[in-house]
Backbone as JSON Lines, residues from 0, in Angstrom:
{"i":0,"aa":"X","n":[89.73,21.12,109.88],"ca":[89.05,19.99,109.81],"c":[89.38,19.02,111.03]}
{"i":1,"aa":"X","n":[88.51,18.13,111.37],"ca":[88.71,17.06,112.35],"c":[89.18,15.96,111.91]}
{"i":2,"aa":"X","n":[89.86,15.03,112.74],"ca":[90.33,13.69,112.25],"c":[89.07,12.98,111.73]}
{"i":3,"aa":"X","n":[87.97,12.89,112.41],"ca":[86.83,12.11,112.14],"c":[86.36,12.41,110.68]}
{"i":4,"aa":"X","n":[86.38,13.77,110.45],"ca":[85.91,14.25,109.11],"c":[86.75,13.73,107.9]}
{"i":5,"aa":"X","n":[88.01,13.75,108.13],"ca":[89.04,13.21,107.02],"c":[88.68,11.74,106.98]}
{"i":6,"aa":"X","n":[88.67,11.1,108.08],"ca":[88.53,9.58,108.08],"c":[87.1,9.24,107.41]}
{"i":7,"aa":"X","n":[86.08,9.89,107.62],"ca":[84.84,9.5,107.07],"c":[84.78,9.79,105.37]}
{"i":8,"aa":"X","n":[85.49,11.04,105.13],"ca":[85.55,11.24,103.67],"c":[86.37,10.08,102.82]}
{"i":9,"aa":"X","n":[87.45,9.73,103.48],"ca":[88.16,8.56,102.74],"c":[87.56,7.31,102.82]}
{"i":10,"aa":"X","n":[86.77,6.87,103.95],"ca":[86.12,5.67,104.08],"c":[84.97,5.71,103.02]}
{"i":11,"aa":"X","n":[84.3,6.89,102.84],"ca":[83.18,6.89,101.95],"c":[83.68,6.69,100.51]}
{"i":12,"aa":"X","n":[84.79,7.28,100.18],"ca":[85.36,7.08,98.9],"c":[86.11,5.96,98.52]}
{"i":13,"aa":"X","n":[86.46,5.03,99.44],"ca":[87.14,3.73,99.28],"c":[86.5,2.77,100.24]}
{"i":14,"aa":"X","n":[85.34,2.25,99.96],"ca":[84.63,1.41,100.79],"c":[85.48,0.15,101.44]}
{"i":15,"aa":"X","n":[85.33,-0.11,102.52],"ca":[86.02,-1.24,103.16],"c":[87.35,-0.99,103.58]}
{"i":16,"aa":"X","n":[87.9,0.34,103.49],"ca":[89.31,0.51,103.82],"c":[89.34,0.73,105.34]}
{"i":17,"aa":"X","n":[90.54,0.76,105.78],"ca":[90.88,1.19,107.21],"c":[91.81,2.4,107.06]}
{"i":18,"aa":"X","n":[91.44,3.33,107.93],"ca":[92.15,4.64,107.88],"c":[92.61,5.08,109.3]}
{"i":19,"aa":"X","n":[93.99,5.56,109.17],"ca":[94.52,6.03,110.48],"c":[94.82,7.61,110.12]}
{"i":20,"aa":"X","n":[94.47,8.35,110.99],"ca":[94.58,9.84,110.68],"c":[95.45,10.48,111.93]}
{"i":21,"aa":"X","n":[96.39,11.31,111.53],"ca":[97.16,12.13,112.35],"c":[97.19,13.58,111.97]}
{"i":22,"aa":"X","n":[97.28,14.41,112.87],"ca":[97.49,15.86,112.55],"c":[96.33,16.67,113.14]}
{"i":23,"aa":"X","n":[96.28,17.9,112.69],"ca":[95.33,18.87,113.14],"c":[95.01,20.02,112.29]}
{"i":24,"aa":"X","n":[94.03,20.76,112.47],"ca":[93.77,21.96,111.7],"c":[93.58,21.59,110.13]}
{"i":25,"aa":"X","n":[94.46,22.07,109.36],"ca":[94.43,21.74,107.95],"c":[95.65,20.86,107.51]}
{"i":26,"aa":"X","n":[96.43,20.29,108.46],"ca":[97.61,19.59,108.27],"c":[97.45,18.12,108.77]}
{"i":27,"aa":"X","n":[97.28,17.11,107.8],"ca":[97.05,15.87,108.28],"c":[97.95,14.76,107.49]}
{"i":28,"aa":"X","n":[98.19,13.66,108.16],"ca":[98.9,12.5,107.43],"c":[97.92,11.26,107.7]}
{"i":29,"aa":"X","n":[97.77,10.59,106.7],"ca":[96.93,9.45,106.67],"c":[97.59,8.06,106.24]}
{"i":30,"aa":"X","n":[97.21,7.01,106.85],"ca":[97.64,5.68,106.4],"c":[96.24,5.04,106.05]}
{"i":31,"aa":"X","n":[96.15,4.48,104.71],"ca":[95.05,3.85,104.36],"c":[95.4,2.53,103.87]}
{"i":32,"aa":"X","n":[94.57,1.43,104.47],"ca":[94.74,0.18,104.11],"c":[93.54,-0.3,103.37]}
{"i":33,"aa":"X","n":[93.83,-0.92,102.11],"ca":[92.66,-1.43,101.4],"c":[93.11,-2.5,100.39]}
{"i":34,"aa":"X","n":[92.15,-3.43,100.31],"ca":[92.27,-4.54,99.18],"c":[92.28,-3.9,97.81]}
{"i":35,"aa":"X","n":[91.66,-2.71,97.68],"ca":[91.49,-2.07,96.26],"c":[92.93,-1.63,95.86]}
{"i":36,"aa":"X","n":[93.98,-1.5,96.68],"ca":[95.3,-1.2,96.31],"c":[96.01,-2.37,95.57]}
{"i":37,"aa":"X","n":[95.62,-3.55,95.73],"ca":[96.23,-4.7,95.17],"c":[96.59,-4.5,93.67]}
{"i":38,"aa":"X","n":[97.86,-4.63,93.19],"ca":[98.24,-4.53,91.98],"c":[98.18,-3.22,91.32]}
{"i":39,"aa":"X","n":[97.86,-2.11,92.07],"ca":[97.87,-0.77,91.66],"c":[99.19,-0.03,91.91]}
{"i":40,"aa":"X","n":[99.69,0.64,90.95],"ca":[100.88,1.49,91.17],"c":[100.54,2.5,92.43]}
{"i":41,"aa":"X","n":[101.76,2.79,93.11],"ca":[101.65,3.6,94.27],"c":[101.08,4.98,93.93]}
{"i":42,"aa":"X","n":[101.44,5.73,92.85],"ca":[100.83,6.89,92.42],"c":[99.33,6.89,92.19]}
{"i":43,"aa":"X","n":[98.83,5.67,91.66],"ca":[97.45,5.57,91.63],"c":[96.7,5.36,92.84]}
{"i":44,"aa":"X","n":[97.31,4.77,93.75],"ca":[96.77,4.57,94.96],"c":[96.7,5.84,95.78]}
{"i":45,"aa":"X","n":[97.77,6.68,95.68],"ca":[97.67,8.04,96.32],"c":[96.8,8.93,95.68]}
{"i":46,"aa":"X","n":[96.55,8.88,94.33],"ca":[95.61,9.66,93.68],"c":[94.12,9.25,94.05]}
{"i":47,"aa":"X","n":[93.99,7.98,94.31],"ca":[92.66,7.47,94.67],"c":[92.24,7.89,96.06]}
{"i":48,"aa":"X","n":[93.18,8.0,96.9],"ca":[92.92,8.69,98.28],"c":[92.76,10.25,98.23]}
{"i":49,"aa":"X","n":[93.56,10.89,97.28],"ca":[93.49,12.4,97.26],"c":[92.14,12.7,96.63]}
{"i":50,"aa":"X","n":[91.65,11.84,95.77],"ca":[90.34,12.11,95.19],"c":[89.19,12.18,96.08]}
{"i":51,"aa":"X","n":[89.36,11.38,97.3],"ca":[88.19,11.38,98.4],"c":[88.18,12.74,99.03]}
{"i":52,"aa":"X","n":[89.31,13.57,98.98],"ca":[89.25,14.76,99.74],"c":[89.62,15.99,98.78]}
{"i":53,"aa":"X","n":[89.32,15.75,97.55],"ca":[89.53,16.74,96.5],"c":[88.89,18.1,96.72]}
{"i":54,"aa":"X","n":[87.68,18.17,97.23],"ca":[86.97,19.44,97.42],"c":[87.64,20.13,98.68]}
{"i":55,"aa":"X","n":[88.07,19.48,99.54],"ca":[88.73,20.1,100.78],"c":[90.06,20.64,100.49]}
{"i":56,"aa":"X","n":[90.79,19.89,99.53],"ca":[92.11,20.41,99.15],"c":[91.95,21.64,98.34]}
{"i":57,"aa":"X","n":[90.92,21.59,97.36],"ca":[90.82,22.8,96.44],"c":[90.28,24.05,97.3]}
{"i":58,"aa":"X","n":[89.62,23.74,98.37],"ca":[89.13,24.92,99.06],"c":[90.07,25.45,100.42]}
{"i":59,"aa":"X","n":[91.25,24.66,100.32],"ca":[92.27,24.92,101.22],"c":[91.68,24.72,102.84]}
{"i":60,"aa":"X","n":[90.61,23.91,102.85],"ca":[90.09,23.43,104.3],"c":[91.13,22.4,104.73]}
{"i":61,"aa":"X","n":[91.6,21.66,103.7],"ca":[92.71,20.74,103.94],"c":[93.93,21.18,103.2]}
{"i":62,"aa":"X","n":[94.96,21.5,103.74],"ca":[96.12,22.06,103.06],"c":[97.21,21.04,103.0]}
{"i":63,"aa":"X","n":[97.95,20.76,104.0],"ca":[98.99,19.78,104.01],"c":[98.53,18.37,104.11]}
{"i":64,"aa":"X","n":[98.66,17.57,103.1],"ca":[98.12,16.14,103.16],"c":[99.01,15.08,102.86]}
{"i":65,"aa":"X","n":[99.64,14.42,103.72],"ca":[100.45,13.19,103.49],"c":[99.89,11.9,103.48]}
{"i":66,"aa":"X","n":[100.14,11.21,102.41],"ca":[99.41,9.87,102.19],"c":[100.42,8.62,102.26]}
{"i":67,"aa":"X","n":[100.14,7.66,102.99],"ca":[100.73,6.35,102.93],"c":[99.73,5.22,102.77]}
{"i":68,"aa":"X","n":[99.97,4.32,101.68],"ca":[98.96,3.45,101.28],"c":[99.56,1.98,101.51]}
{"i":69,"aa":"X","n":[98.59,1.09,101.83],"ca":[99.11,-0.32,102.07],"c":[97.88,-1.27,101.65]}
{"i":70,"aa":"X","n":[98.37,-2.32,101.2],"ca":[97.44,-3.6,101.0],"c":[97.39,-4.22,102.41]}
{"i":71,"aa":"X","n":[96.39,-4.97,102.73],"ca":[96.36,-5.63,104.12],"c":[97.51,-6.34,104.35]}
{"i":72,"aa":"X","n":[98.03,-7.11,103.31],"ca":[99.21,-7.86,103.47],"c":[100.43,-7.06,103.77]}
{"i":73,"aa":"X","n":[100.57,-6.0,103.06],"ca":[101.81,-5.04,103.36],"c":[101.65,-4.44,104.75]}
{"i":74,"aa":"X","n":[100.41,-4.04,105.17],"ca":[100.14,-3.59,106.46],"c":[100.52,-4.53,107.55]}
{"i":75,"aa":"X","n":[100.22,-5.86,107.4],"ca":[100.47,-6.78,108.34],"c":[101.98,-7.13,108.41]}
{"i":76,"aa":"X","n":[102.68,-6.91,107.31],"ca":[104.12,-7.42,107.36],"c":[105.04,-6.27,107.83]}
{"i":77,"aa":"X","n":[104.37,-5.11,108.18],"ca":[105.2,-4.0,108.66],"c":[106.08,-4.27,109.86]}
{"i":78,"aa":"X","n":[105.54,-5.16,110.73],"ca":[106.21,-5.67,111.89],"c":[105.95,-4.84,113.06]}
């Protein structure tokens, strides 16, 4: 898969989010920033992101997939 394809899938599944993608082939790490994560447990945030690429994970088109999620405030306070 390409960076842009991963980014597009996540953005389509979580409207209004900001996505940063690193990696290549079928091994990617993503940072996703979204208002939708406010008040949501971390596990649920990660599940929400994973659901956007569920088909690609099931087909092994996307194999290793690391997720970090942030609210806009948490992202801004990272330093």
